[in-house]
Backbone as XML, in Angstrom:
<?xml version="1.0"?>
<chain id="A" units="angstrom">
  <residue number="1" name="MET">
    <atom name="N" x="-181.974" y="-42.110" z="-115.545"/>
    <atom name="CA" x="-182.830" y="-41.604" z="-116.608"/>
    <atom name="C" x="-182.605" y="-40.118" z="-116.819"/>
  </residue>
  <residue number="2" name="LYS">
    <atom name="N" x="-182.439" y="-39.366" z="-115.726"/>
    <atom name="CA" x="-182.221" y="-37.929" z="-115.857"/>
    <atom name="C" x="-180.888" y="-37.637" z="-116.530"/>
  </residue>
  <residue number="3" name="THR">
    <atom name="N" x="-179.902" y="-38.466" z="-116.277"/>
    <atom name="CA" x="-178.587" y="-38.277" z="-116.900"/>
    <atom name="C" x="-178.702" y="-38.417" z="-118.411"/>
  </residue>
  <residue number="4" name="LYS">
    <atom name="N" x="-179.468" y="-39.402" z="-118.862"/>
    <atom name="CA" x="-179.641" y="-39.629" z="-120.284"/>
    <atom name="C" x="-180.352" y="-38.444" z="-120.933"/>
  </residue>
  <residue number="5" name="GLN">
    <atom name="N" x="-181.381" y="-37.925" z="-120.268"/>
    <atom name="CA" x="-182.103" y="-36.774" z="-120.797"/>
    <atom name="C" x="-181.204" y="-35.545" z="-120.857"/>
  </residue>
  <residue number="6" name="LEU">
    <atom name="N" x="-180.382" y="-35.351" z="-119.852"/>
    <atom name="CA" x="-179.469" y="-34.218" z="-119.809"/>
    <atom name="C" x="-178.449" y="-34.306" z="-120.947"/>
  </residue>
  <residue number="7" name="MET">
    <atom name="N" x="-177.947" y="-35.514" z="-121.203"/>
    <atom name="CA" x="-176.989" y="-35.697" z="-122.286"/>
    <atom name="C" x="-177.622" y="-35.385" z="-123.636"/>
  </residue>
  <residue number="8" name="ILE">
    <atom name="N" x="-178.847" y="-35.818" z="-123.835"/>
    <atom name="CA" x="-179.550" y="-35.563" z="-125.094"/>
    <atom name="C" x="-179.773" y="-34.069" z="-125.279"/>
  </residue>
  <residue number="9" name="MET">
    <atom name="N" x="-180.145" y="-33.374" z="-124.215"/>
    <atom name="CA" x="-180.363" y="-31.932" z="-124.306"/>
    <atom name="C" x="-179.055" y="-31.203" z="-124.617"/>
  </residue>
  <residue number="10" name="CYS">
    <atom name="N" x="-177.956" y="-31.633" z="-124.020"/>
    <atom name="CA" x="-176.663" y="-31.004" z="-124.269"/>
    <atom name="C" x="-176.222" y="-31.222" z="-125.709"/>
  </residue>
  <residue number="11" name="LEU">
    <atom name="N" x="-176.374" y="-32.440" z="-126.191"/>
    <atom name="CA" x="-175.984" y="-32.731" z="-127.559"/>
    <atom name="C" x="-176.851" y="-31.977" z="-128.557"/>
  </residue>
  <residue number="12" name="ALA">
    <atom name="N" x="-178.119" y="-31.847" z="-128.275"/>
    <atom name="CA" x="-179.016" y="-31.104" z="-129.158"/>
    <atom name="C" x="-178.631" y="-29.625" z="-129.161"/>
  </residue>
  <residue number="13" name="GLY">
    <atom name="N" x="-178.234" y="-29.113" z="-128.018"/>
    <atom name="CA" x="-177.825" y="-27.711" z="-127.925"/>
    <atom name="C" x="-176.537" y="-27.440" z="-128.671"/>
  </residue>
  <residue number="14" name="LEU">
    <atom name="N" x="-175.619" y="-28.403" z="-128.685"/>
    <atom name="CA" x="-174.345" y="-28.206" z="-129.374"/>
    <atom name="C" x="-174.509" y="-28.157" z="-130.878"/>
  </residue>
  <residue number="15" name="SER">
    <atom name="N" x="-175.532" y="-28.809" z="-131.377"/>
    <atom name="CA" x="-175.712" y="-28.845" z="-132.823"/>
    <atom name="C" x="-176.540" y="-27.674" z="-133.332"/>
  </residue>
  <residue number="16" name="SER">
    <atom name="N" x="-177.031" y="-26.838" z="-132.452"/>
    <atom name="CA" x="-177.865" y="-25.719" z="-132.896"/>
    <atom name="C" x="-177.010" y="-24.640" z="-133.546"/>
  </residue>
  <residue number="17" name="SER">
    <atom name="N" x="-177.627" y="-23.818" z="-134.379"/>
    <atom name="CA" x="-176.885" y="-22.779" z="-135.095"/>
    <atom name="C" x="-176.490" y="-21.622" z="-134.179"/>
  </residue>
  <residue number="18" name="ALA">
    <atom name="N" x="-177.019" y="-21.572" z="-132.974"/>
    <atom name="CA" x="-176.648" y="-20.506" z="-132.049"/>
    <atom name="C" x="-175.179" y="-20.605" z="-131.657"/>
  </residue>
  <residue number="19" name="TRP">
    <atom name="N" x="-174.597" y="-21.793" z="-131.735"/>
    <atom name="CA" x="-173.196" y="-21.984" z="-131.363"/>
    <atom name="C" x="-172.263" y="-21.769" z="-132.548"/>
  </residue>
  <residue number="20" name="ALA">
    <atom name="N" x="-172.793" y="-21.668" z="-133.749"/>
    <atom name="CA" x="-171.961" y="-21.593" z="-134.950"/>
    <atom name="C" x="-171.296" y="-20.227" z="-135.068"/>
  </residue>
  <residue number="21" name="ILE">
    <atom name="N" x="-170.110" y="-20.224" z="-135.625"/>
    <atom name="CA" x="-169.409" y="-18.984" z="-135.930"/>
    <atom name="C" x="-169.857" y="-18.540" z="-137.313"/>
  </residue>
  <residue number="22" name="GLU">
    <atom name="N" x="-170.073" y="-17.267" z="-137.460"/>
    <atom name="CA" x="-170.524" y="-16.750" z="-138.742"/>
    <atom name="C" x="-169.496" y="-17.087" z="-139.824"/>
  </residue>
  <residue number="23" name="PRO">
    <atom name="N" x="-169.930" y="-17.452" z="-141.016"/>
    <atom name="CA" x="-168.989" y="-17.815" z="-142.076"/>
    <atom name="C" x="-168.227" y="-16.590" z="-142.584"/>
  </residue>
  <residue number="24" name="GLY">
    <atom name="N" x="-167.003" y="-16.820" z="-143.005"/>
    <atom name="CA" x="-166.203" y="-15.770" z="-143.613"/>
    <atom name="C" x="-165.355" y="-15.010" z="-142.613"/>
  </residue>
  <residue number="25" name="PRO">
    <atom name="N" x="-164.238" y="-14.451" z="-143.110"/>
    <atom name="CA" x="-163.338" y="-13.684" z="-142.246"/>
    <atom name="C" x="-163.978" y="-12.384" z="-141.768"/>
  </residue>
  <residue number="26" name="ALA">
    <atom name="N" x="-163.576" y="-11.944" z="-140.588"/>
    <atom name="CA" x="-164.146" y="-10.750" z="-139.989"/>
    <atom name="C" x="-163.366" y="-9.494" z="-140.355"/>
  </residue>
  <residue number="27" name="SER">
    <atom name="N" x="-162.117" y="-9.611" z="-140.761"/>
    <atom name="CA" x="-161.311" y="-8.437" z="-141.073"/>
    <atom name="C" x="-160.461" y="-8.709" z="-142.306"/>
  </residue>
  <residue number="28" name="SER">
    <atom name="N" x="-159.846" y="-7.637" z="-142.845"/>
    <atom name="CA" x="-158.995" y="-7.825" z="-144.026"/>
    <atom name="C" x="-157.767" y="-8.659" z="-143.683"/>
  </residue>
  <residue number="29" name="ALA">
    <atom name="N" x="-157.233" y="-8.495" z="-142.468"/>
    <atom name="CA" x="-156.089" y="-9.307" z="-142.054"/>
    <atom name="C" x="-156.474" y="-10.779" z="-141.985"/>
  </residue>
  <residue number="30" name="GLN">
    <atom name="N" x="-157.659" y="-11.055" z="-141.474"/>
    <atom name="CA" x="-158.118" y="-12.438" z="-141.389"/>
    <atom name="C" x="-158.394" y="-12.993" z="-142.784"/>
  </residue>
  <residue number="31" name="GLN">
    <atom name="N" x="-158.860" y="-12.151" z="-143.701"/>
    <atom name="CA" x="-159.085" y="-12.600" z="-145.073"/>
    <atom name="C" x="-157.772" y="-13.025" z="-145.721"/>
  </residue>
  <residue number="32" name="GLY">
    <atom name="N" x="-156.714" y="-12.246" z="-145.493"/>
    <atom name="CA" x="-155.404" y="-12.599" z="-146.025"/>
    <atom name="C" x="-154.904" y="-13.910" z="-145.459"/>
  </residue>
  <residue number="33" name="THR">
    <atom name="N" x="-155.079" y="-14.078" z="-144.155"/>
    <atom name="CA" x="-154.662" y="-15.321" z="-143.501"/>
    <atom name="C" x="-155.438" y="-16.508" z="-144.055"/>
  </residue>
  <residue number="34" name="GLU">
    <atom name="N" x="-156.741" y="-16.336" z="-144.199"/>
    <atom name="CA" x="-157.580" y="-17.418" z="-144.741"/>
    <atom name="C" x="-157.146" y="-17.783" z="-146.155"/>
  </residue>
  <residue number="35" name="SER">
    <atom name="N" x="-156.809" y="-16.775" z="-146.964"/>
    <atom name="CA" x="-156.380" y="-17.044" z="-148.344"/>
    <atom name="C" x="-155.106" y="-17.870" z="-148.362"/>
  </residue>
  <residue number="36" name="TRP">
    <atom name="N" x="-154.113" y="-17.481" z="-147.545"/>
    <atom name="CA" x="-152.862" y="-18.239" z="-147.489"/>
    <atom name="C" x="-153.086" y="-19.653" z="-146.985"/>
  </residue>
  <residue number="37" name="MET">
    <atom name="N" x="-153.951" y="-19.815" z="-146.000"/>
    <atom name="CA" x="-154.210" y="-21.151" z="-145.470"/>
    <atom name="C" x="-154.866" y="-22.035" z="-146.528"/>
  </residue>
  <residue number="38" name="GLN">
    <atom name="N" x="-155.782" y="-21.466" z="-147.304"/>
    <atom name="CA" x="-156.428" y="-22.244" z="-148.360"/>
    <atom name="C" x="-155.427" y="-22.657" z="-149.437"/>
  </residue>
  <residue number="39" name="LEU">
    <atom name="N" x="-154.488" y="-21.744" z="-149.778"/>
    <atom name="CA" x="-153.451" y="-22.093" z="-150.750"/>
    <atom name="C" x="-152.576" y="-23.223" z="-150.224"/>
  </residue>
  <residue number="40" name="GLN">
    <atom name="N" x="-152.257" y="-23.189" z="-148.938"/>
    <atom name="CA" x="-151.429" y="-24.243" z="-148.349"/>
    <atom name="C" x="-152.176" y="-25.570" z="-148.308"/>
  </residue>
  <residue number="41" name="ILE">
    <atom name="N" x="-153.447" y="-25.517" z="-147.960"/>
    <atom name="CA" x="-154.249" y="-26.745" z="-147.883"/>
    <atom name="C" x="-154.319" y="-27.415" z="-149.250"/>
  </residue>
  <residue number="42" name="ARG">
    <atom name="N" x="-154.505" y="-26.621" z="-150.284"/>
    <atom name="CA" x="-154.636" y="-27.165" z="-151.635"/>
    <atom name="C" x="-153.296" y="-27.534" z="-152.255"/>
  </residue>
  <residue number="43" name="GLY">
    <atom name="N" x="-152.199" y="-27.068" z="-151.653"/>
    <atom name="CA" x="-150.874" y="-27.367" z="-152.194"/>
    <atom name="C" x="-150.505" y="-26.501" z="-153.383"/>
  </residue>
  <residue number="44" name="VAL">
    <atom name="N" x="-151.201" y="-25.397" z="-153.581"/>
    <atom name="CA" x="-150.966" y="-24.531" z="-154.730"/>
    <atom name="C" x="-149.595" y="-23.873" z="-154.661"/>
  </residue>
  <residue number="45" name="VAL">
    <atom name="N" x="-149.172" y="-23.475" z="-153.482"/>
    <atom name="CA" x="-147.903" y="-22.767" z="-153.327"/>
    <atom name="C" x="-146.828" y="-23.664" z="-152.712"/>
  </residue>
  <residue number="46" name="ALA">
    <atom name="N" x="-146.994" y="-24.950" z="-152.816"/>
    <atom name="CA" x="-146.017" y="-25.880" z="-152.260"/>
    <atom name="C" x="-144.723" y="-25.798" z="-153.057"/>
  </residue>
  <residue number="47" name="SER">
    <atom name="N" x="-143.630" y="-25.971" z="-152.376"/>
    <atom name="CA" x="-142.325" y="-25.948" z="-153.015"/>
    <atom name="C" x="-142.153" y="-27.164" z="-153.923"/>
  </residue>
  <residue number="48" name="THR">
    <atom name="N" x="-141.508" y="-26.948" z="-155.058"/>
    <atom name="CA" x="-141.221" y="-28.062" z="-155.959"/>
    <atom name="C" x="-139.938" y="-28.772" z="-155.541"/>
  </residue>
  <residue number="49" name="ASN">
    <atom name="N" x="-139.154" y="-28.150" z="-154.658"/>
    <atom name="CA" x="-137.924" y="-28.755" z="-154.164"/>
    <atom name="C" x="-138.232" y="-29.618" z="-152.951"/>
  </residue>
  <residue number="50" name="LEU">
    <atom name="N" x="-137.882" y="-30.880" z="-153.026"/>
    <atom name="CA" x="-138.073" y="-31.779" z="-151.899"/>
    <atom name="C" x="-137.142" y="-31.370" z="-150.762"/>
  </residue>
  <residue number="51" name="GLN">
    <atom name="N" x="-137.691" y="-31.129" z="-149.599"/>
    <atom name="CA" x="-136.907" y="-30.691" z="-148.452"/>
    <atom name="C" x="-136.794" y="-31.841" z="-147.467"/>
  </residue>
  <residue number="52" name="THR">
    <atom name="N" x="-135.574" y="-32.292" z="-147.258"/>
    <atom name="CA" x="-135.352" y="-33.416" z="-146.366"/>
    <atom name="C" x="-134.323" y="-33.044" z="-145.314"/>
  </residue>
  <residue number="53" name="ALA">
    <atom name="N" x="-134.294" y="-33.781" z="-144.259"/>
    <atom name="CA" x="-133.290" y="-33.618" z="-143.203"/>
    <atom name="C" x="-132.444" y="-34.883" z="-143.175"/>
  </residue>
  <residue number="54" name="SER">
    <atom name="N" x="-131.173" y="-34.674" z="-142.960"/>
    <atom name="CA" x="-130.284" y="-35.839" z="-142.890"/>
    <atom name="C" x="-130.517" y="-36.575" z="-141.577"/>
  </residue>
  <residue number="55" name="ALA">
    <atom name="N" x="-129.975" y="-37.767" z="-141.490"/>
    <atom name="CA" x="-130.106" y="-38.541" z="-140.252"/>
    <atom name="C" x="-129.466" y="-37.799" z="-139.086"/>
  </residue>
  <residue number="56" name="ALA">
    <atom name="N" x="-128.326" y="-37.134" z="-139.323"/>
    <atom name="CA" x="-127.649" y="-36.381" z="-138.257"/>
    <atom name="C" x="-128.506" y="-35.210" z="-137.797"/>
  </residue>
  <residue number="57" name="GLU">
    <atom name="N" x="-129.158" y="-34.514" z="-138.736"/>
    <atom name="CA" x="-130.026" y="-33.387" z="-138.374"/>
    <atom name="C" x="-131.234" y="-33.857" z="-137.568"/>
  </residue>
  <residue number="58" name="ARG">
    <atom name="N" x="-131.816" y="-34.974" z="-137.984"/>
    <atom name="CA" x="-132.960" y="-35.514" z="-137.240"/>
    <atom name="C" x="-132.544" y="-35.943" z="-135.840"/>
  </residue>
  <residue number="59" name="GLU">
    <atom name="N" x="-131.368" y="-36.532" z="-135.720"/>
    <atom name="CA" x="-130.872" y="-36.973" z="-134.414"/>
    <atom name="C" x="-130.623" y="-35.777" z="-133.492"/>
  </residue>
  <residue number="60" name="LEU">
    <atom name="N" x="-130.041" y="-34.708" z="-134.032"/>
    <atom name="CA" x="-129.800" y="-33.506" z="-133.221"/>
    <atom name="C" x="-131.115" y="-32.869" z="-132.770"/>
  </residue>
  <residue number="61" name="ALA">
    <atom name="N" x="-132.096" y="-32.821" z="-133.667"/>
    <atom name="CA" x="-133.391" y="-32.256" z="-133.306"/>
    <atom name="C" x="-134.049" y="-33.086" z="-132.203"/>
  </residue>
  <residue number="62" name="MET">
    <atom name="N" x="-133.974" y="-34.392" z="-132.328"/>
    <atom name="CA" x="-134.547" y="-35.276" z="-131.312"/>
    <atom name="C" x="-133.827" y="-35.094" z="-129.975"/>
  </residue>
  <residue number="63" name="GLN">
    <atom name="N" x="-132.515" y="-34.947" z="-130.019"/>
    <atom name="CA" x="-131.746" y="-34.764" z="-128.787"/>
    <atom name="C" x="-132.091" y="-33.443" z="-128.114"/>
  </residue>
  <residue number="64" name="ARG">
    <atom name="N" x="-132.273" y="-32.369" z="-128.907"/>
    <atom name="CA" x="-132.684" y="-31.080" z="-128.330"/>
    <atom name="C" x="-134.039" y="-31.215" z="-127.647"/>
  </residue>
  <residue number="65" name="TRP">
    <atom name="N" x="-134.957" y="-31.937" z="-128.297"/>
    <atom name="CA" x="-136.280" y="-32.123" z="-127.717"/>
    <atom name="C" x="-136.194" y="-32.919" z="-126.413"/>
  </residue>
  <residue number="66" name="LEU">
    <atom name="N" x="-135.419" y="-33.993" z="-126.422"/>
    <atom name="CA" x="-135.269" y="-34.802" z="-125.210"/>
    <atom name="C" x="-134.600" y="-34.012" z="-124.088"/>
  </residue>
  <residue number="67" name="ASN">
    <atom name="N" x="-133.607" y="-33.190" z="-124.423"/>
    <atom name="CA" x="-132.926" y="-32.376" z="-123.413"/>
    <atom name="C" x="-133.856" y="-31.345" z="-122.781"/>
  </residue>
  <residue number="68" name="SER">
    <atom name="N" x="-134.889" y="-30.937" z="-123.496"/>
    <atom name="CA" x="-135.806" y="-29.933" z="-122.948"/>
    <atom name="C" x="-136.541" y="-30.458" z="-121.712"/>
  </residue>
  <residue number="69" name="PHE">
    <atom name="N" x="-136.599" y="-31.777" z="-121.546"/>
    <atom name="CA" x="-137.281" y="-32.352" z="-120.389"/>
    <atom name="C" x="-136.393" y="-32.412" z="-119.149"/>
  </residue>
  <residue number="70" name="THR">
    <atom name="N" x="-135.107" y="-32.062" z="-119.274"/>
    <atom name="CA" x="-134.206" y="-32.127" z="-118.124"/>
    <atom name="C" x="-134.279" y="-30.873" z="-117.260"/>
  </residue>
  <residue number="71" name="TYR">
    <atom name="N" x="-134.887" y="-29.806" z="-117.774"/>
    <atom name="CA" x="-135.005" y="-28.578" z="-116.994"/>
    <atom name="C" x="-136.184" y="-28.689" z="-116.037"/>
  </residue>
  <residue number="72" name="PRO">
    <atom name="N" x="-135.977" y="-28.364" z="-114.760"/>
    <atom name="CA" x="-137.085" y="-28.461" z="-113.812"/>
    <atom name="C" x="-138.132" y="-27.371" z="-114.076"/>
  </residue>
  <residue number="73" name="ILE">
    <atom name="N" x="-139.367" y="-27.697" z="-113.840"/>
    <atom name="CA" x="-140.446" y="-26.723" z="-113.975"/>
    <atom name="C" x="-140.560" y="-25.988" z="-112.644"/>
  </residue>
  <residue number="74" name="PRO">
    <atom name="N" x="-140.374" y="-24.661" z="-112.653"/>
    <atom name="CA" x="-140.433" y="-23.923" z="-111.388"/>
    <atom name="C" x="-141.849" y="-23.916" z="-110.812"/>
  </residue>
  <residue number="75" name="GLU">
    <atom name="N" x="-141.912" y="-23.819" z="-109.508"/>
    <atom name="CA" x="-143.213" y="-23.799" z="-108.847"/>
    <atom name="C" x="-143.977" y="-22.520" z="-109.181"/>
  </residue>
  <residue number="76" name="TYR">
    <atom name="N" x="-143.244" y="-21.431" z="-109.324"/>
    <atom name="CA" x="-143.854" y="-20.172" z="-109.718"/>
    <atom name="C" x="-142.832" y="-19.366" z="-110.499"/>
  </residue>
  <residue number="77" name="PHE">
    <atom name="N" x="-143.297" y="-18.334" z="-111.196"/>
    <atom name="CA" x="-142.427" y="-17.494" z="-111.993"/>
    <atom name="C" x="-142.135" y="-16.222" z="-111.223"/>
  </residue>
  <residue number="78" name="ASN">
    <atom name="N" x="-140.866" y="-15.980" z="-110.965"/>
    <atom name="CA" x="-140.454" y="-14.776" z="-110.258"/>
    <atom name="C" x="-140.090" y="-13.717" z="-111.291"/>
  </residue>
  <residue number="79" name="GLN">
    <atom name="N" x="-140.876" y="-12.665" z="-111.377"/>
    <atom name="CA" x="-140.672" y="-11.651" z="-112.403"/>
    <atom name="C" x="-139.380" y="-10.864" z="-112.196"/>
  </residue>
  <residue number="80" name="ASP">
    <atom name="N" x="-138.880" y="-10.784" z="-110.979"/>
    <atom name="CA" x="-137.686" y="-10.001" z="-110.696"/>
    <atom name="C" x="-136.414" y="-10.673" z="-111.213"/>
  </residue>
  <residue number="81" name="THR">
    <atom name="N" x="-136.429" y="-11.964" z="-111.480"/>
    <atom name="CA" x="-135.236" y="-12.665" z="-111.933"/>
    <atom name="C" x="-134.963" y="-12.463" z="-113.426"/>
  </residue>
  <residue number="82" name="GLY">
    <atom name="N" x="-135.886" y="-11.838" z="-114.129"/>
    <atom name="CA" x="-135.739" y="-11.672" z="-115.559"/>
    <atom name="C" x="-134.856" y="-10.504" z="-115.956"/>
  </residue>
  <residue number="83" name="GLY">
    <atom name="N" x="-134.428" y="-9.676" z="-115.027"/>
    <atom name="CA" x="-133.608" y="-8.519" z="-115.365"/>
    <atom name="C" x="-134.459" y="-7.276" z="-115.515"/>
  </residue>
  <residue number="84" name="GLU">
    <atom name="N" x="-133.843" y="-6.239" z="-116.037"/>
    <atom name="CA" x="-134.533" y="-4.964" z="-116.175"/>
    <atom name="C" x="-134.383" y="-4.452" z="-117.598"/>
  </residue>
  <residue number="85" name="ILE">
    <atom name="N" x="-135.332" y="-3.639" z="-118.003"/>
    <atom name="CA" x="-135.243" y="-2.975" z="-119.293"/>
    <atom name="C" x="-134.703" y="-1.587" z="-119.037"/>
  </residue>
  <residue number="86" name="THR">
    <atom name="N" x="-133.607" y="-1.264" z="-119.693"/>
    <atom name="CA" x="-133.018" y="0.066" z="-119.503"/>
    <atom name="C" x="-133.236" y="0.891" z="-120.730"/>
  </residue>
  <residue number="87" name="ASN">
    <atom name="N" x="-133.377" y="2.165" z="-120.541"/>
    <atom name="CA" x="-133.589" y="3.087" z="-121.644"/>
    <atom name="C" x="-132.226" y="3.670" z="-122.031"/>
  </residue>
  <residue number="88" name="SER">
    <atom name="N" x="-131.724" y="3.345" z="-123.197"/>
    <atom name="CA" x="-130.386" y="3.788" z="-123.585"/>
    <atom name="C" x="-130.457" y="4.994" z="-124.514"/>
  </residue>
  <residue number="89" name="LYS">
    <atom name="N" x="-130.814" y="6.147" z="-123.943"/>
    <atom name="CA" x="-130.890" y="7.382" z="-124.738"/>
    <atom name="C" x="-129.632" y="8.179" z="-124.604"/>
  </residue>
</chain>
C-alpha cells in the first residue's frame, strides 16, 4: 500500500509546474537555434533536390559502422598516450 501511495505522490510531483522549464529561449544564440529548428521541423528550408545514396555507398557506410565494433574498449584512458601539444613559434 505504501508503494502505491509513493508512486502516486511521485507522479503528481512530476506533473507540477515547479518542474517545468520556462517557455522561450534564454539567449539570442538559443533564439537563433530555436528558429532554425522550427524551420527544419516545418520543412520550410528543406532542399528541393532529392538526396539519395547508392547501394554501394550504403554498403560502405554499414561496413564502417560494423567495423567500429572490432576495436576493443580500453579499461581506462591513459592521457599520456595521446601525444603532446607543442608551441611552434
